[in-house]
N, C-alpha and C positions, 0 to 999 in steps of 0.2 A: 596823429602822428604820420608822417609821409613814409611812403614805401620808397627805399632807396636802392636801387638797382647795383649790380658789382660794378658796372660803368662807373659810378659816382666816386669810387674808391680807387679805380685804377691810377689816375694822374697823381694822387697823394701817395700811393704805394710806391710808384716809380720815383719819388723823391726822397725816400726814407727807408731804413732797414728795419724799422720798427714794424711791429705787427699791429696792422690797423684794419677796420672794415672787415673782421675775421667771419661775421655772420653768426647766426644762433640756431641751434636745434633744441627747441623747448628752452630749458634753463642752461643748457651747456653750449659748448662749442661744437660745430661738425666735426665728425670723427676724424677726416683728413688734417683739419687744423690741430686737433689733440696730438695725433701722431708726428706732426711736423714740429711741435713744441717739445714734444718728449725727445725726439731725435735732436733737436738744438740743445736741449738741457743736457742730454747726455755727452755731446760734443764739448760742451761748455765744462763740465766736469772732468772730461779728459783732459782738457788743455791745462787745467790746474796741476795735474799730475804728469806732465810731460817732462821727460828728463831734459836738463840743458846742458849744453856742451860748455862747461865752464873753461877748459883749456882754450877751445876756440874764441871765445869771449875775451880772455886775457890776451891772447895774441893780438887779436883785433884793438884792443884798447891800447896795447903796447905799441902798435904801428901808429896809432893815432897821435903818439907824443904828447900824451897827457902828463902835465908835469905840476899842476897847481897844488895837488894833495894825491896821498895814496888813494887807489880805488879800493873799496871793500865791497866783496861779493859775498850774498848770504842769501840761502836758500829757505823758501817757506818763512820769510820773514815779515814784519808789518813796518809801516812808515815809521813808527816810534822808535825803531833800532837806530836810526839815525841821530836821535837825541843823546842816546848813550855814545855812540862813535864820535859825534862831533863835539859834545862836551869833553870827552877823553882825549881828543886831539888838539883841543882848543882852536877850531876853525872859526872864522868870522862868519861865513855863510857856507851853508850846506845844501846840496842838492841829492835827493834821493830819488832813483829811477825805479819804478815799481811795474811790473807785469801786472796790469789790474786784474781784479777778479772778473772772470769773464761772464757777460750777460748773455742772453739768450740770442742775441743778434750780433754781437761782437766778441770774439774769442780771443782776440789777438791784439788788445789795445793796452797802450803804454801811459802811465802817469808820472809827471815829474813834481815832486814835492819840495819846496824851498823854505828853508829855516834860516833866519839870520839870528846869530848868536845863539845857536841850539844848546839847549841844557835838558837834562833829564825832567820829565813832567811836563814838558812844553804841550800848550794846549793846540788842538786843531787850528783854532782861530788865529793863532800866531804862526800859521804857515800859509803859503800860497800854492796852489796847485794848478798845473796846466795838465789837463786830462784829455781823453779821448783822441790820444796820438796814434793813428793807425791808418797810414795812407792805402789807397786813395780816398777813402770814404770817410775819414776822420781827418784831423789835422795832421800836415805834412812834417816830416822831421825837420826839415829847414825852417819852416814857420814856427815850429815849436821851440827849437833852439833860440830863434830871434825874439820870441816872447820871454823864454826863460832868462837870457841875457839882460833884457830890458828889465824884468823883474829883480835881477841880481843888484842891477846898477840902481835901481829905484830904491831897494832896501838898504843898500850902503848908504845912500844919500839921506833916506828917511830915518835910518838908525833902527829900523825893525822890519819884520815881515807879517803878514797876516791881513786882518780887515782894513787896516788903515791904508795898506799898500792896494790891497784888493780892490778898494773903491776908487782907484785913482786912473787915470788914463796915463800910460806910460808910452814913450817912442818905441817902436818896433824898428829893429836894426834892417838896413837894407832898403832905401827908397824913401825913408822917412815918414812913411804911413803911421797913423796911431793905431793903436789896437786896445782892447779891454784887458787889463790884468786880471787873471782869474785865481 
């Protein structure tokens, strides 16, 4: 086994927020790495319980002129809530935006879950997800919106969302470039 100096990992660390090349002290991580991970875990836990300003969000959504369907806001909910809401409202295509569970490196990520013809009990394989939305390090809002619109159009053309749509290439709006649907 070759010895790898800290310099080996530096260019890789600069390219990712992931924790890589942390080192070892016996069978464990170095004390500083353990303390850093505990602090990140505490910040992630705190992010889940931060209060959100519902009034501000409602005002901002109202100013955006959203008129396709009513907006439903739910606190501490899961993606499956959209199945119940979409089925009850009889919508053709549903998008659920979720503040993702924070991980140790990203405490402010957003996910968008698309379901075509939502129904109670819909399987995850029947949805598409645009995840890791958190500029500047993740997917930008405009790019995520373009991918989401492409998925909506693709789902309506295909007549379903999920794995069949996920495994196809869909055009991304704004320049005609292609992107991978996810």
